[in-house]
C-alpha positions as CSV (number, residue, x, y, z in Angstrom):
1,M,0.0,0.0,0.0
2,L,2.7,2.5,1.0
3,S,4.6,1.4,-2.2
4,R,2.0,3.4,-4.2
5,V,3.4,6.6,-2.6
6,G,5.6,8.5,-5.1
7,D,8.1,9.9,-2.7
8,A,8.5,7.7,0.4
9,S,10.8,10.3,1.9
10,S,7.7,12.5,2.4
11,L,6.3,10.0,4.9
12,P,6.9,10.2,8.6
13,E,9.2,7.8,10.4
14,A,6.2,6.1,12.1
15,A,3.1,5.7,10.1
16,F,-0.4,4.8,11.4
17,I,-3.7,3.8,9.9
18,S,-7.1,4.2,11.4
19,T,-9.7,1.5,11.7
20,I,-11.9,3.7,9.5
21,T,-9.2,3.7,6.8
22,L,-9.0,-0.1,7.0
23,A,-12.8,-0.3,6.7
24,E,-12.7,2.0,3.6
25,L,-10.0,-0.1,2.0
26,S,-12.0,-3.3,2.8
27,V,-15.0,-2.1,0.7
28,G,-12.8,-1.9,-2.4
29,P,-12.6,-5.6,-3.3
30,L,-16.4,-6.0,-2.8
31,V,-17.4,-3.2,-5.1
32,T,-15.5,-4.0,-8.2
33,S,-16.7,-6.4,-10.9
34,D,-13.2,-6.9,-12.3
35,D,-11.7,-10.1,-10.9
36,E,-8.1,-8.9,-11.4
37,E,-8.8,-5.6,-9.7
38,R,-10.5,-7.4,-6.9
39,V,-7.4,-9.4,-6.3
40,V,-5.2,-6.3,-6.3
41,R,-7.5,-4.5,-3.9
42,Q,-7.7,-7.5,-1.6
43,A,-3.9,-7.7,-1.5
44,H,-3.8,-4.0,-0.4
45,V,-6.2,-4.7,2.4
46,Q,-4.2,-7.7,3.6
47,Q,-1.0,-5.7,3.4
48,A,-2.5,-2.9,5.4
49,E,-3.7,-5.4,8.0
50,A,-0.2,-7.0,8.2
51,D,1.7,-3.7,8.3
52,F,-0.4,-1.7,10.9
53,D,-2.0,-2.0,14.2
54,P,-4.9,0.4,13.4
55,I,-5.8,3.3,15.7
56,P,-9.4,2.7,16.8
57,F,-12.4,5.0,16.4
58,D,-12.9,5.6,20.1
59,A,-14.7,8.1,22.4
60,A,-12.1,10.8,21.8
61,A,-12.6,10.3,18.0
62,A,-16.3,10.5,18.4
63,R,-16.0,13.8,20.2
64,A,-13.5,15.1,17.5
65,F,-16.0,14.0,14.8
66,A,-18.4,16.7,16.1
67,G,-15.8,19.4,15.3
68,V,-15.0,17.8,12.0
69,A,-18.7,17.7,11.0
70,A,-19.2,21.3,12.1
71,S,-16.2,22.5,10.1
72,L,-17.4,20.7,7.0
73,R,-20.9,22.3,7.4
74,R,-19.4,25.7,7.8
75,S,-17.4,25.3,4.7
76,G,-20.5,24.3,2.7
77,R,-19.6,20.6,2.5
78,T,-21.7,17.7,3.9
79,T,-20.5,15.0,6.2
80,R,-22.6,12.4,4.4
81,A,-20.8,12.9,1.1
82,R,-17.4,12.3,2.7
83,A,-18.4,10.1,5.6
84,F,-15.2,7.9,5.6
85,D,-13.0,11.0,5.3
86,A,-14.7,12.8,8.1
87,L,-14.3,9.8,10.4
88,I,-10.6,9.4,9.4
89,A,-10.1,13.1,10.1
90,A,-11.7,12.7,13.5
91,V,-9.3,9.9,14.4
92,A,-6.3,12.0,13.3
93,R,-7.6,15.1,15.3
94,A,-8.3,13.0,18.4
95,N,-4.8,11.6,18.3
96,D,-3.2,14.9,17.4
97,L,-1.7,13.4,14.3
98,P,-1.2,14.9,10.8
99,L,-3.1,13.2,8.0
100,Y,-1.0,12.2,5.0
101,S,-3.1,11.8,1.9
102,A,-2.8,11.5,-1.9
103,N,-6.2,13.2,-2.0
104,P,-5.7,16.2,0.3
105,R,-8.8,18.1,-1.2
106,D,-11.0,15.4,0.5
107,F,-10.0,17.0,3.8
108,E,-10.4,20.7,2.9
109,G,-12.4,22.8,5.3
110,I,-11.7,20.8,8.4
111,D,-10.5,23.1,11.2
112,G,-7.5,22.0,13.2
113,L,-6.5,19.2,10.8
114,V,-3.0,19.2,9.4
115,V,-3.0,17.5,6.0
116,V,0.2,16.6,4.3
117,P,-0.2,16.0,0.6
118,L,1.4,12.9,-0.9
119,S,2.1,12.3,-4.6
120,A,1.0,8.9,-5.9
121,G,3.6,6.8,-7.5
């Protein structure tokens, strides 16, 4: 999974994944009708499960989610449209972690979230 990052030197020394990210990745193999793509996506899920001990969505993340949702609404974006992203952002905020993403625009408008853009390889 991390091998898809264009410049690995832009990653922190210690990387984390949230249970929400793992859930989002787990949807991928189930929603494609292409058998080869399903195998690739399932391999990504299994690699993420092997590489990381995911950070849980806990009570602190639930409280942080309220701020994320409020930020998104103030910026004119809906939480429903970006449900996984809003939950992932809440876990990052609750754990005072920056969020590294190849899709930083997905996290625009969320107050107090540090997003570090990554280039895809």
